C-alpha positions in Angstrom: -15.7 -16.1 48.0 -12.2 -16.1 48.4 -11.8 -19.0 45.8 -13.7 -17.0 43.2 -11.7 -13.9 43.6 -8.5 -15.8 43.3 -9.7 -17.4 40.1 -10.8 -14.1 38.6 -7.3 -12.5 39.4 -5.5 -15.5 37.8 -7.6 -15.1 34.6 -6.7 -11.4 34.5 -3.2 -12.1 35.1 -3.3 -14.8 32.3 -5.0 -12.3 29.9 -2.5 -9.6 30.7 0.3 -12.0 29.8 -1.3 -13.2 26.4 -1.9 -9.6 25.4 1.7 -8.7 26.4 3.0 -11.5 24.1 1.1 -10.6 20.7 3.6 -9.3 18.3 2.9 -5.5 17.3 2.8 -4.8 13.6 5.7 -2.4 12.6 6.1 -1.0 8.9 9.3 -2.1 7.3 12.0 0.4 6.9 12.8 1.7 3.4 16.0 0.3 2.2 17.8 3.0 0.2 20.0 1.7 -2.6 23.7 2.0 -2.2 24.0 3.9 -5.5 21.5 6.9 -4.6 22.0 6.8 -0.8 25.1 8.9 -1.0 24.0 11.3 -3.7 22.4 14.8 -2.9 18.9 15.4 -2.7 18.6 17.4 -6.0 20.3 14.4 -8.0 18.0 12.0 -6.3 14.9 14.0 -7.3 16.3 14.4 -10.8 16.9 10.7 -11.1 13.2 10.0 -10.0 12.0 12.5 -12.6 14.0 10.6 -15.3 12.6 7.2 -14.2 9.1 8.7 -14.4 9.8 9.9 -17.9 11.3 6.6 -18.9 8.3 4.6 -17.7 5.9 7.0 -19.6 7.7 6.6 -22.7 7.6 2.8 -22.4 3.9 2.8 -21.8 3.4 5.2 -24.8 5.6 2.9 -26.8 3.7 -0.1 -25.7 0.5 1.3 -27.3 2.1 1.4 -30.9 3.1 -1.3 -33.2 7.0 -2.3 -33.4 7.6 -4.9 -35.9 11.3 -4.9 -35.4 13.6 -4.7 -32.4 17.1 -3.5 -32.1 19.9 -5.8 -32.4 17.5 -8.8 -33.0 16.9 -10.7 -36.0 13.3 -10.0 -37.7 11.7 -12.9 -39.5 9.3 -12.4 -42.3 6.2 -13.9 -40.9 6.5 -11.4 -38.0 6.7 -8.1 -39.8 4.7 -9.0 -42.8 1.2 -7.4 -42.7 -1.6 -8.5 -44.9 -4.0 -5.9 -46.6 -7.0 -6.5 -48.9 -6.7 -3.7 -51.5 -7.4 -3.6 -55.0 -4.6 -3.6 -57.6 -2.8 -0.7 -59.2 -5.2 -0.5 -62.3 -8.3 -1.0 -60.3 -7.1 1.6 -57.8 -6.6 4.2 -60.6 -9.8 3.3 -62.4 -12.0 3.5 -59.1 -10.5 6.9 -58.4 -11.6 8.2 -61.8 -15.1 6.5 -61.3 -15.5 8.3 -57.9 -14.5 11.6 -59.4 -16.8 11.4 -62.4 -19.8 9.9 -60.2 -19.8 13.3 -58.3 -18.5 15.4 -61.5 -20.9 18.3 -60.9 -19.4 19.0 -57.2 -15.7 18.4 -58.5 -15.9 20.5 -61.6 -17.5 23.3 -59.6 -14.6 23.3 -57.3 -12.1 23.2 -60.0 -14.0 26.3 -61.5 -13.9 28.1 -58.2 -10.2 27.3 -57.6 -9.1 28.2 -61.2 -10.8 31.8 -60.9 -9.3 32.3 -57.2 -5.9 31.2 -58.6 -6.0 33.6 -61.5 -7.0 36.5 -59.3 -4.7 35.9 -56.4 -1.5 34.3 -58.1 -1.9 34.8 -61.8 -1.2 32.6 -65.1 2.0 31.9 -66.8 2.7 34.8 -68.9 2.1 34.4 -72.7 5.3 36.0 -73.7 7.3 33.4 -71.6 5.3 30.7 -73.4 6.2 32.2 -76.9 10.0 32.2 -75.7 9.6 28.5 -75.3 8.4 28.1 -78.8 11.0 30.4 -80.3 13.7 28.4 -78.4 12.5 25.0 -79.4 12.3 26.5 -83.2 15.9 27.4 -82.9 17.3 24.3 -81.5 15.5 22.4 -84.1 17.5 23.9 -86.9 19.6 20.9 -87.2 17.1 18.3 -87.1 14.9 17.2 -90.1 16.1 20.0 -92.4 15.4 22.5 -89.7 11.9 21.4 -88.8 10.3 19.0 -86.4 6.8 17.6 -86.3 4.1 19.5 -84.3 3.5 16.7 -82.1 7.2 16.6 -81.0 7.0 20.4 -80.5 3.8 20.2 -78.6 5.4 17.6 -76.2 8.5 19.8 -75.8 6.4 22.6 -74.9 4.4 20.6 -72.3 7.6 19.4 -70.8 9.0 22.9 -70.9 6.1 24.6 -69.2 5.8 22.0 -66.4 9.3 21.7 -65.5 10.0 25.5 -65.5 7.4 26.4 -63.0 4.2 25.4 -64.9 1.6 27.8 -63.7 3.6 30.8 -63.0 7.4 31.3 -63.1 7.6 34.9 -61.8 5.8 34.6 -58.4 6.7 36.7 -55.5 6.5 35.8 -51.9 3.0 36.8 -51.5 1.8 34.9 -54.7 3.6 31.8 -53.4 1.6 32.0 -50.0 -1.7 32.5 -51.8 -0.6 29.3 -54.1 0.1 27.2 -51.1 -3.0 28.4 -49.5 -5.2 27.7 -52.4 -4.2 24.1 -52.7 -4.2 23.6 -49.0 -7.8 24.6 -49.0 -8.6 22.3 -52.1 -7.0 19.5 -50.3 -9.1 19.8 -47.1 -12.4 20.4 -49.2 -11.8 17.4 -51.3 -11.3 15.1 -48.3 -14.3 16.5 -46.5 -16.4 15.7 -49.7 -15.0 12.3 -50.1 -15.7 11.5 -46.6 -19.3 12.3 -46.9 -19.7 10.7 -50.3 -18.3 7.3 -49.1 -20.5 7.4 -46.1 -23.5 7.9 -48.3 -24.2 11.5 -47.9 -24.9 14.2 -50.3 -22.9 17.3 -49.1 -23.0 20.6 -50.8 -19.9 22.3 -52.2 -21.0 25.3 -50.0 -20.9 23.3 -46.8 -17.5 21.8 -47.7 -16.0 25.2 -48.2 -17.4 26.5 -44.9 -16.6 23.4 -42.8 -13.7 21.9 -44.3 -11.1 24.3 -42.9 -11.6 23.4 -39.3 -8.2 21.3 -39.2 -6.2 23.9 -40.9 -3.7 24.6 -38.1 -3.3 20.9 -37.6 -2.5 20.1 -41.2 -0.1 23.1 -41.3 1.8 21.5 -38.3 2.0 18.1 -40.1 3.4 20.2 -43.0 5.9 21.4 -40.6 6.9 17.8 -39.8 7.0 16.7 -43.5 9.5 19.8 -44.2 11.7 18.6 -41.4 11.5 14.8 -42.8 12.4 16.2 -46.1 15.6 17.8 -45.0 18.0 14.8 -46.2 16.4 15.2 -49.5 17.1 18.9 -49.6 20.8 17.9 -48.5 21.1 15.4 -51.3 20.0 18.4 -54.0 22.3 21.0 -52.5 25.3 18.7 -52.4 24.7 17.4 -55.9 24.7 20.8 -57.3 27.8 21.7 -55.5 29.4 18.5 -56.5 28.4 19.1 -60.2 30.0 22.6 -60.0 33.4 21.4 -58.4 33.7 18.3 -60.4 33.6 16.3 -57.2 32.1 13.3 -58.9 34.8 13.0 -61.5 36.7 10.9 -59.4 35.3 7.2 -59.1 35.9 7.0 -55.3 34.3 10.2 -54.5 31.4 9.3 -56.7 30.9 6.0 -54.9 31.0 7.6 -51.5 28.5 10.4 -52.6 26.2 7.7 -54.1 26.1 5.8 -50.8 25.6 9.2 -49.0 22.7 10.0 -51.3 21.1 6.5 -51.2 21.0 6.6 -47.4 19.4 10.1 -47.1 16.9 9.4 -49.8 15.9 6.1 -47.9 15.5 7.9 -44.8 13.3 10.8 -46.4 11.2 8.3 -48.2 10.7 6.0 -45.1 9.5 9.1 -43.0 7.4 10.6 -45.8 5.5 7.5 -46.6 3.8 7.7 -43.3 3.6 11.4 -43.1 1.6 11.5 -46.1 -1.0 9.4 -44.7 -1.1 11.5 -41.6 -2.2 14.6 -43.8 -5.3 12.4 -44.4 -5.7 11.2 -40.8 -5.3 14.9 -39.3 -8.5 16.0 -41.1 -10.7 13.7 -38.9 -12.5 15.7 -36.3 -10.7 15.8 -33.0 -7.5 14.3 -34.1 -4.3 16.2 -33.0 -1.2 16.4 -35.2 1.0 14.2 -33.2 -1.6 11.6 -32.8 -2.4 11.7 -36.4 1.4 11.1 -37.2 1.7 8.1 -34.8 -1.4 6.6 -35.8 -0.4 6.8 -39.8 2.9 5.4 -38.7 1.2 2.4 -37.0 -1.2 2.1 -40.1 1.9 2.1 -42.5 4.2 -0.4 -40.5 5.1 -3.2 -42.8 3.2 -1.6 -45.6 5.5 1.1 -46.8 7.1 -0.6 -49.8 3.4 -1.3 -51.2 2.5 2.4 -50.6 5.7 3.6 -52.5 5.0 1.4 -55.3 1.4 2.9 -55.4 2.8 6.4 -55.2 5.1 5.8 -58.2 2.0 4.5 -60.1 0.2 7.6 -59.3 3.1 9.7 -60.8 2.8 7.7 -64.1 -1.1 8.2 -64.2 -0.7 12.0 -63.4 1.9 12.1 -66.5 -0.7 10.2 -68.7 -3.5 12.7 -67.8 -1.2 15.6 -68.7 -0.2 14.0 -72.0 -3.9 13.1 -72.8 -5.3 16.5 -71.9 -2.5 19.1 -72.6 -1.1 17.6 -75.9 -4.3 18.0 -78.1 -4.8 21.8 -76.7 -1.1 22.7 -77.4 -1.6 21.4 -81.0 -4.8 23.2 -81.4 -3.2 26.3 -79.9 -0.4 26.1 -82.4 -2.9 25.6 -85.2 -5.2 28.5 -84.3 -2.3 30.8 -83.8 -0.8 30.0 -87.1 -4.1 30.7 -88.8 -5.3 33.9 -86.9 -2.5 35.9 -85.7 -4.7 38.1 -83.3 -4.8 35.0 -81.0 -1.1 35.2 -80.3 -1.5 37.1 -77.0 -4.3 34.8 -75.5 -2.9 32.7 -72.8 -5.0 29.5 -73.8 -2.4 26.8 -72.9 -1.6 28.2 -69.4 -5.3 28.5 -68.6 -6.0 24.7 -69.6 -2.8 23.9 -67.8 -4.2 25.4 -64.6 -7.4 23.4 -65.0 -5.4 20.3 -65.7 -3.5 20.8 -62.6 -6.5 21.5 -60.4 -8.2 18.1 -61.6 -4.7 16.4 -61.3 -4.5 17.4 -57.4 -8.1 16.3 -56.9 -7.3 13.0 -58.5 -4.1 12.6 -56.4 -6.0 13.6 -53.2 -8.8 11.0 -54.0 -6.2 8.4 -54.7 -4.5 8.7 -51.6 -7.7 9.0 -49.6 -9.1 5.7 -51.1 -6.1 3.7 -50.0 -6.0 5.3 -46.5 -9.7 4.2 -46.2 -8.8 0.7 -47.3 -6.0 0.2 -44.7 -8.3 1.7 -42.2 -11.3 -0.4 -42.8 -9.2 -3.6 -43.2 -9.7 -5.7 -40.0 -6.4 -7.1 -39.4 -6.3 -10.5 -37.6 
């Protein structure tokens, strides 16, 4: 018995020794950097918050497309993005086809907006239109024995009515707000109709007028961003008028400096506005916030801005052609009718048809931009 007790005591002593020799796990001590160790606690908290903001910005930027890097050379194969979109002429013609395919809905919208514009804003006064005619007749006294052809006169009248205000030159602040609101409503209604038409649906104009105004506040916020981005263009317009009044551009060196300044400002605004116009379309989608629409449109237009600007200039040419084709015959007929029947002199025939043509042009431009946006959105990029 003594032997077994001695063995058990020896085993217990060996177990106690082995347990005492096991290393204990200890947490490593936090090593503070020498740069921030001597700083006060508020400054260290501020530095940690700045680091959190920096990491958050980096993660947000990683979600978007960045084709160029600062202070690094960009290669063409890296920033060129392919698209499968129709040509310029095909784009313009398919826009006409889409509008005239659903002409009943769009022409009813034009009629509603024309009546609302006449009631809330008003037309160009006939007296002002007659002043355009008399001024053109007076300035033509030295040309062609004091007379110019009716076709040239109609062209000058069209240019003068559009460039001097077009629809109404004597608008007050309330009328201006009504005009902006009406065209904004038309923009949202047209995009609502186009979205459902291209999806194979048959929406009614009544449903579009009731349901299309949900993203109104988001669209207004995008317009605020567009206004901020257009500030360089406004600076160019203001400084140009001041330079003309003060003969600043008469000196060649000053003219060169101003040309460089104006070119840089215009490039900045055009670069920013090219994506914000697409953001006006993107923000009309259900559940899209303004800043998300601006960022998504910027990603969509990255590497494609030059092609979009070319299409925008082509749209301006098509709009000018629409005005020429629709308004020149109306002005010629108006001149002939008022020369035959004098009692028609007070009727605003040309201002009324100019308003109708402007509503159609606005619908056409909206459809043109929406078609291009959908082509880019539906394109599956490799």
